[in-house]
N, C-alpha and C positions, 0 to 999 in steps of 0.2 A: 099672773096678774092678781093683785090684791085690791079689795074694795071694802072699806069699813064705814062707808057712809050709811047711816041709818035711813037716809032719804031714799036710797035705792033699794031698800029691803023689799023683796018680793018682785023686783023688776028683773027682766031677763038680761043676760049678757051673751055676747058673742066675741070670740077671738080668732085671729088668723096669723099665720107664720109671716115673719119678715123676709124680705128678699136680701140675701147677703152675697156679695160678689164672690165668685169661685166656689160657692157652696150651693147645695141643693137640699131642701128640707126632706127629711126622711119620713116623718109622720105629719102630714099636713093637717090632719084632723084628730088630735088626741081625744080621749074619752070625755074630758071635761072642757073641751074648747068652747062649749056653749052651756048655759044653765041659768039659774035664778039666784039673785043675790039673797043671801041669808044673813040676818044680823048675827055678829059675833063669829062668823065662819070665814076663815081665809082660804082662798083657792090658789093652788099652784098648777099652772098649765105649762107643760114643757113641750117645746118643739125641738126635735133632734135634726141636726144637719150633718151632711157628709160633704167633704171637700171634693170638688169635681176632679175628674181624671185629666191629666195633662199628657202631652206628647212625650215620647221617650227621648232621652239624650243619648246619642250614639257618638262614641269617642274613637277616632281612628288615628293610627300612627303610620305615617308614610315616609319613604325617603324622597329625595328630590326628583326621582324618576317615576314616582307614583306607585312604587312597589310597597306593599304592606310589610312592615318590619316588626310588628308587635301585635298581640292579640287585641281585638277590638273590645272596648269597654261599653256596656249599655247600662244607662241609668234609667230604670223604669219610671214612667210618669204617672202611674196609677195613684189617684188621690193626692196629687202633688201640684195641681194647677195653682200657679201663683207663688209657689214656694221657691226659694233660691236653690241653685245647684252649683256645684264646683266639680270640675273634671280633673282627673289626676294627670300630672305631668311626669313622665317616666324617664328614668335614666337607662338608656339602652347601650349595651356594649358595642364599641366600635363606631358609635354615632354621636353626633353633636346636634342639639336642637337649633334649628335655624329660623323657625317661624312659629310664634305663639299665636293661636287663633284669637280673634276678638271676642268670640263667644265662649272662651274657655270657662268663664264663670257667668251666671245669669239667673233667670227665673224661668221656671217651667211655664210653658205656654200651652195653648190648645193644640199646637202642631208639634210634630217631631222636630228635634234639633240635632244637627250633625256638627261635631267639633273635630277638626282635623289638625293634628300636630305634624309638622314637617321636620324631618331630620336629614342630615347629610352624613354619608359614611365617611369615616376618616381616611386620609390618604395612607397608602402603604409604600414600601420600597418596590422598585421595579424588579422583575425576575428576568435575568439575562441568560439566554440559552445559546450555548456555543457548541460547534462541532469541530473538534481539533484532532490533528495527528498527535501521536504520542510524544513528540518532541515539543508540542505546544507552539510551533512556529508557523503552522499553516492552518488556516480556516478552510474547511472543506465545503462550507456553505455559509450563506449570510447569517449573521447573528440575529437571533429572534429576541425582541424585547417585549415582554408583557407589561403594559403600563399599570403601575400600582395606584394610579389616581382613583380615590374612592373605592379601593379594593381590599382594604385591610380586613383580614378574617375570611376573605372569600377563597375558595379553592382554585387552584390552577393546575394545568396539565401541560406536559411537553411531549414532543413527538420524536420517536426513534427514526432515523433516516438511514438509508443504505447508499453506499457510494461504490462506484467501480474501482477495483484494485485495492479495496480496503476491507478490513474486518473490524467489527466493534470489539474492543478489548476491555472497556470499562464503562459500566452502566452507572450513572449517577444515582446516589441514594435519594436525592431530592428531586427526582424526575417529575414527581407529582407531589403537591403539597398545598400549603395555605400561605397567602400573602402575609408577610410580616412587616413591622415598621421599617426594618432595614432592607438594603438591597440584597438579593439572593442571586447566586450564579449556579447555573446548571450546565455542567460540562460533560459532553459525550466524547470519549477518547477512542480514536481509531488507529489501527496500525496498517501501514502499506504492506501488501502481500509480497512474498519473495518471487523473483523472476529467474529465468535462466541466465547463465553467465554469457558474456560476449567476449570472444577471443579473436584478436587480430594477429594473423601469422604473416611472416615475411620470409618467402622462400625463393630459391632460384628455379630455373626451368627444369632442373632435375628433381625438384621436390624436396630439397634439403634447406633447412633454415639458414639464413644468412644474417639475421638480426633477431634480437630477443623479441618474443611475442608480447603483445599488450593484453592484459587481462582486466576485464571490467566486471567486477563482482555484482551479481544481480540480487543480492540480499536486500529485501525491502525496497525494490526499485521497479516493481511491476507497473507498467504504464508510463514510466519516466523516459525521456529521450536519451539516446546514446549516440556517440559519434566517434568513428575511427578515422585515421588519416594515414596517408602514405609517409614513408620515411626517406630521407636522403641517405643513400648508401653509396659511398665512393666506389666507382668502377662499375656501377649498375644503373640501369634505367628501368622504370616501371613498364611492364608489358601488358599485364592483364590483372583485373581484380575480380575475384569470385566471392559472391555474397553481397549483402546489403551493408554498405559502408556506414550509413547513419539511419536511425529509425527509433523504434520504441521497444523498450525491454518487454519481452513476452514471456509466456510460461515456459517455452522451450529454449534450450541453448542456441546461440547464434555464433557461427564461425565466419570470419571474413579473411580471405587469403589474398595477399598482395604478392603477385608473381613478378620477379625481376629477371632481366636478361643481362648477362655480362657484356660490358662495352669493350669490344676488342681493341679499340683505340686507346684504352686506358691501361697502363701497366701498374699493377698493384704489387707493391713490395711488402710481403707479409712481415709483420713485426711480432715480437713476443706476445703482444697483447691480443693479436687476432689470428695467429697461425693456427691452423687446424689440420692435423695429419689425416691423410686418407686411410681408410681401412677397406678390406675386401667387401664389406657390407655397404659401403658408401660410394664406391667407384662403379659407375654404371658403364661408362665408355671413356677410356683415357683420351680418345680423340675429340671428346666434347669440349669445345672452346668455352662453353658456359660454366664448366667446372671450375671451382675456385679452391680445389684441394692441392696441397703441396705433397708430391709423391717423393719419398726418399727411398732409394734402393737399400735393401738389407742383404748383406753377404750371407751366403749359405755354404754348407760343406761341399755342394756340388760344383761351385765355381771358385771357391777360395779355400784351400786347405794347406796345411803344412806339408802334406804328402806330395804336393806338386812343386815343391821347391827345387827338386833335383831329379835327375833320371833315376837315381837309386832309391828315391822315395824316403830319404832320411834327412832329418835335421833341416836347418836353414829357415829363413823367413818365408811367410806365406806369399804366394804370387797368384794373380788372377789369370786363369787360363782363358785365352780368347775364344769367343764363339766361332770365329772363322780365322784360319791360318792360311796365308797365301805365300807361295814362293815366287818371288819376283826376279826374273832374269834380266830383262831389259824393257825398254818402252814398248817394243813390238809385242812381247809376250804379255805385258800388262794390258794392252788394248784388247787382247784376245780373251781375257777373263770375263766370263759371264757372271752376272750377279745371281747367285743361287736363290731359290725360293725356299724359305724356312718353313717346313710343315710342322716341325716340332722345335720350338726355341730351346728346349732342354738339351737337344743333341748337338754337340759342337760339330761344325762342318769344316773338314780339312780338304783343301784343294792343292794338289801337287802337280805342277806343270812339268811336262817332259821337255827337256832342252832340245832345240833344233840342231841340225848338223853343224851349222856355222857358229854355234854357241860354244865358247871355250870354257875352261874351268873357272873363269873369273866369277861365275855364279856362286861359288862357294862362299865368297865374301858376303853375299847378300842373303844367304840361307839363314833361317832361324831354326834353332833346335826345337823340336816338338817333344813335349813331355809324354811319356808312356803312361797309360792308365795304371794307377797304383791300387794298393789294397783298399784304400778309402773309396775308390770308385766301383767297388764290387757290387754295390747296390744297383747302380745304373746298369752295369753289364747284365746282371740277372734280369733286370726289367726288359732289356733289349731281347734277351733270349726268349722270354715269355711272349713278347710281342711277335717274334719271328714264328714261334710255334702256332700262335693263333692265326697269323696271316696264312701260313701254309695250309692249315686245316680249312680255312675259308675257301681257298682256291680249289682244294679237292672236292668240297661239297658243291661248289658251283659247276664243276665239270661233270659230276655225277648227274646233276639235274639236267644239264644240257643233253646228256645221252638219253 
């Protein structure tokens, strides 16, 4: 304050600070705020002010779900009461600003101010999780879809599952990852385990096959169903089934046996396509009517040789020596012949009937010449001799034991 009026010389003066909005005087009583006017002297009285403190400005960045997505900004209000402020609007990766606050810009006040920016996370592609067999044709479980809405840049995880009858053979590289703008597929690949084979056999009552067997491969079929069935076989009817005709492939092999019985009322004429010659290992009982083997006689030297062609044992064509030779005189004699019991079919039986007194020589015309054993029959003669010795020895031993 300056005063140059000479009229006030020697008079006292007094000053005081002014009241300024948002400010507070720092020195309300400077040293020369009071005094006496002196002619020719100018006085400078200075009052110092300080801007009042204001409330802080807090700037938040939230997504639409209220989650904080960026560091909070704080604008201090110290010595800023009444001053303007501007808050920063940020660009945040994967987010779009959806709401600009009304107080994004303003004036510092006496109270704290909060400014909230709201962002929405951008949409990503879905993550599709599948559980497939290795052929890609069968889904072992429901497909899991992870919704990519507002998920871009967010992590995702998938779950490994276990299934009966299957082994995991391919673990996806993207089993866990981050949502991307495009759709992602996560495929777990499984392989069905191997099972035991299933075999269906078709045999007769003697245990021999009469039809080709059916083979069901169990490779990669554990847990899958199988089914066998009977077959129509001409001349046979199904009698018994052994085993489980239909079921589920298991870890162990399965055999199903269809047993057939030959139908006596059906005559089977074997043709070239189905004839099967019997062998000693396959003939159990020639009297078994269920047998379907064709038995062909095979000539041997014991029943057909060139040596039996003549009594002299020389030359001529081969003839078959009968197993039983009978001399027939007349009808009366024929009725008296008893049927012999063949203990050894290898030994030919010769029966020669003695003629009765009233029988004349006309029997000569009905007699058949019997062949005399020749050199080729020596093997059988030697066998008979050995058999006789053994029999005699047995009788002697039995008598000694009786004594």
